[in-house]
C-alpha positions in Angstrom: 85.6 256.2 144.8 83.3 258.9 145.2 80.7 259.2 142.6 81.7 262.4 140.5 79.4 265.3 139.5 79.1 265.8 135.7 79.0 268.9 133.7 75.5 270.0 132.3 74.6 270.6 128.7 71.7 272.4 127.4 70.4 270.6 124.3 67.2 271.1 122.6 65.9 273.2 125.6 66.5 270.4 128.2 69.5 270.4 130.8 71.1 267.1 130.9 74.1 265.5 132.4 77.3 265.6 130.2 79.7 263.0 130.6 82.6 264.3 128.6 85.1 267.5 129.8 85.6 269.8 126.8 87.0 272.3 129.3 89.8 270.2 130.4 90.6 270.0 126.7 90.9 273.9 126.5 93.1 273.8 129.8 95.5 271.4 128.1 95.7 273.0 124.7 96.1 276.4 126.3 98.7 275.1 128.8 96.6 276.1 131.8 96.8 274.5 134.9 94.0 276.0 136.9 94.1 275.9 140.6 90.6 275.4 141.7 89.3 275.0 145.3 88.3 271.3 145.8 85.7 271.5 148.6 83.9 268.2 147.9 85.1 264.6 147.2 82.4 264.1 144.4 84.2 266.9 142.2 87.8 266.2 142.1 88.1 268.7 138.9 87.0 271.4 141.0 84.5 272.8 138.6 81.1 272.2 136.8 81.0 273.9 133.5 77.6 274.5 131.8 77.5 274.0 128.2 74.6 274.7 125.5 74.4 273.8 121.8 72.9 276.5 119.9 72.3 276.4 115.9 74.8 273.3 115.6 77.4 275.2 117.9 78.9 274.3 121.3 79.1 276.9 123.9 80.5 277.3 127.1 78.0 279.3 129.3 79.1 279.0 132.8 81.9 277.9 135.2 80.6 277.1 138.7 84.3 276.9 140.6 86.5 279.3 142.7 90.4 279.4 142.9 92.2 278.1 145.8 92.3 281.4 147.1 88.7 281.8 147.4 88.0 283.9 144.2 85.0 283.2 142.2 85.6 281.9 138.7 83.6 283.5 135.8 84.3 282.9 131.9 86.3 285.9 132.0 88.7 284.2 134.3 90.0 282.2 131.3 88.4 284.0 128.4 88.9 287.9 129.1 86.8 289.2 126.1 83.8 286.7 126.6 81.0 287.8 129.0 77.9 285.6 128.1 79.2 282.6 126.2 82.2 281.1 124.5 82.3 279.4 121.2 84.3 276.1 122.0 86.2 276.1 118.6 88.8 274.4 120.5 86.9 271.3 120.9 86.9 268.2 118.4 85.6 264.8 119.9 82.6 263.3 121.3 80.0 264.4 123.9 78.2 261.8 125.8 75.0 262.1 127.3 73.1 259.4 129.6 69.7 258.3 128.4 67.0 256.0 129.4 66.9 253.7 132.4 69.4 253.4 135.2 70.8 249.7 135.0 73.2 249.8 137.7 74.4 252.3 140.1 77.3 252.4 142.9 80.3 254.1 144.0 82.5 252.3 141.5 81.0 254.1 138.7 82.7 257.3 137.8 79.0 259.2 137.3 77.5 257.2 139.7 75.1 255.1 137.2 75.1 252.9 134.3 72.4 253.8 131.6 70.8 251.6 129.1 71.6 254.2 126.3 74.0 257.3 125.5 73.4 260.2 123.1 76.7 260.7 121.4 77.2 264.2 119.8 80.3 264.3 117.6 82.0 267.8 117.5 84.5 269.1 115.2 86.1 272.5 115.9 83.0 273.3 118.1 80.3 272.5 115.6 78.1 269.3 115.6 78.7 267.2 112.6 76.5 264.0 113.7 74.3 262.8 116.8 73.3 259.2 117.4 71.8 257.3 120.4 73.3 253.8 121.1 73.2 251.2 123.7 75.6 252.3 126.4 78.8 250.3 126.3 78.9 250.4 130.0 75.6 248.2 129.8 77.9 245.6 128.0 80.0 245.4 131.3 76.6 244.9 133.3 77.6 242.5 136.3 80.9 243.9 136.7 80.3 247.1 138.4 81.0 250.1 136.4 84.4 248.3 135.1 84.3 250.5 131.8 83.7 253.6 133.8 86.6 252.6 136.4 88.9 251.9 133.5 88.0 255.2 131.8 88.5 257.0 135.1 91.8 255.8 135.9 93.2 256.4 132.2 92.0 259.9 132.3 93.6 260.5 135.9 96.9 258.9 134.6 96.9 261.3 131.5 96.1 264.2 133.7 99.0 263.2 135.9 101.1 262.9 133.0 100.7 266.4 131.5 
């Protein structure tokens, strides 16, 4: 499996990898099946989204993608009244941000590495409700290359196929 590119999150002035896909939740809720061009094996979703937390609110700032016919995707493609950013009020769940040292890396790990810790940002209807930093659950499976990530990736893939 090719290591997948992650979304980005601007958090406390720093741009970090985001190992969650809030935009996929929007597509599912809105019953949108986007037809993104897939030019690279490291981005099976076909897009990279940039998010930002401003004043305890999660915003979608940018979508880097193009459709199968080569049209550049912008926020207005899916949010016609939004130009600068979109408040992600549809999203409730957890955002995962890798932290600390890399413990393991390789092709059998969804985002390419197991980090020692992760920042978890709990979101409810687009608003931050809690943040915590914890030992990465992937670190528990150390010695079994990325097993937790592989299982999560397969599960997400199956869920997407069943949509």
